[in-house]
N, C-alpha and C positions, 0 to 999 in steps of 0.2 A: 588821742590828742597829739598833734604835731607840735613839737617844741622847736623854736627858732634858734636856740642857743644850746650850748652843752651843759647848761645848768641842770642839775638833777634835783628831784624833790621826792618827798614821801607823803602819802596820804595816810592820816591816822587821827585818832581821837586825842584830846588833850591829855587823857590818862596815859595813853601809849607814849606820847611825847615826854611826859613827866618821868615815866619809868626808864625810857631811853636816856634822858638827861642824867638820872641818878646812876645809871650804869657807866656813863662816860666820866662822871665824877670819880667813881671807883677805879676806872681803868681808862685813862685818856686815849690810849692807843685804839680802843674800840671805836672811836669816832673817825679814824682814818678811812677815807673813802666813803663815808656815810653822807647822805644828802644834807645840804646846808639849809634847805628850806622845807618846811612842813606845812601842809594844808589840811583842812578838815574835810575836803571833798575834791573830786576831779574838777568840778565846776569852778571852785575857788581858784584852783591851780590854773585853769584855762584863762580865767579873767586876769590873773596876775601876769601870765605869759603875754597876753595881748596888750597889756598896759605898762609894760616895762619901760618904754621910752617913747617919747613923741618924736616926730620927724624933726621938729625944731631943736629939741635937746640933742639929737644925734648930730645935726649940723654943727651945733656949738661944740660938741665933743670932738668932732673931726676937724678942729681948728688946725691951721698950719703948724703951730707948735706941737700939738698932739700927734699929728701925722709924722712930724720929724722924730718924735719919740718912737713910734712904730717902726719907722725906717731904721733908726739906730738899733733897735732890737733885732730886726731882720738882718741887717748888714754886719753888726759886730758881735751878735750873740753874747751879750754880757753875762757873766757868771753870777751876778748879784744885783740887787736894787742899788746898792752903793756904787757899783761900777757904772750902771746905767745913768745914775745921777751925775757922775763925773763926766760921762760922755756927752750928756745933753745940757749940762749946766743948770739943771733944775734941782730944787731942794727935794730931799727924800720924802718928806711928808706930802708935799703937793704931788709928786710923781706917784707915790703910793695910792693916793686917792684916785688919780686919773686911771691908773692901771687896774685898780679894783673895779671901777666902773666898766672899763673895757672887758674885764674878766666876766662880770655879770652879764654882759651882752654877747659873750662867746667870741670875742675878738682876740683876746689874750688869755693864756693859761700860765700857771706857775708850777714849777717842779721844785721839789725839795732839794736844796744844794747842801754842800758841806757846811758844818758849823752853823746850822739853823738858818742858812740863807735861802732866799726865794729867788729862783731863776725864771725870769719872764721869757715867754715865747709867743710869737704871733701865730695864731691858729686859723684866722679867717682869711679867705681869699678876696671876698667882695662884701660890700654893704650896699643894699638896695633900698632906696628911699622912694616911697610912693606918696606923693603929696597931693591931697585933694584940695583944690583951690577954694572950695567952700569951707574948708576947715573941719569937716566932719569925719572923714575916714582915712586919715593919713596912716601909713604903716611903715615899719622898718623890718627888714629881713637881713640876716647875716649868713653868708655862705661860708661853711668851713672848708677845710682842705679835702675832705673825703667826698 
């Protein structure tokens, strides 16, 4: 299966997921680098990957204000979400939701910074929208830097 974003996942049974969750409760560091999404089969994962976002939702996400946020990240390389909020004049909760959505789509990533800060970085080069005017087969693809 070809994934369009850098989101990773794991296929496993509900029992495996429960056991993994218990191990994370015992040792939180064991979750570092682990997949954030679990599926019961490759088919379910494939369906989730193709239905992540509609072309209409992507157009809304790429509003002028949100594009300005991406440009601020690229240009200023803020050291934290708080710094980015100051640069853009946006409130942190709203900014965090927007960047979380960008991260889910493989447009932005986060690095761990000092003092539990999250450092945003733009990782996508392009977003391709294919819009079927009949409304049946629209698609979104994100090109990473590699």
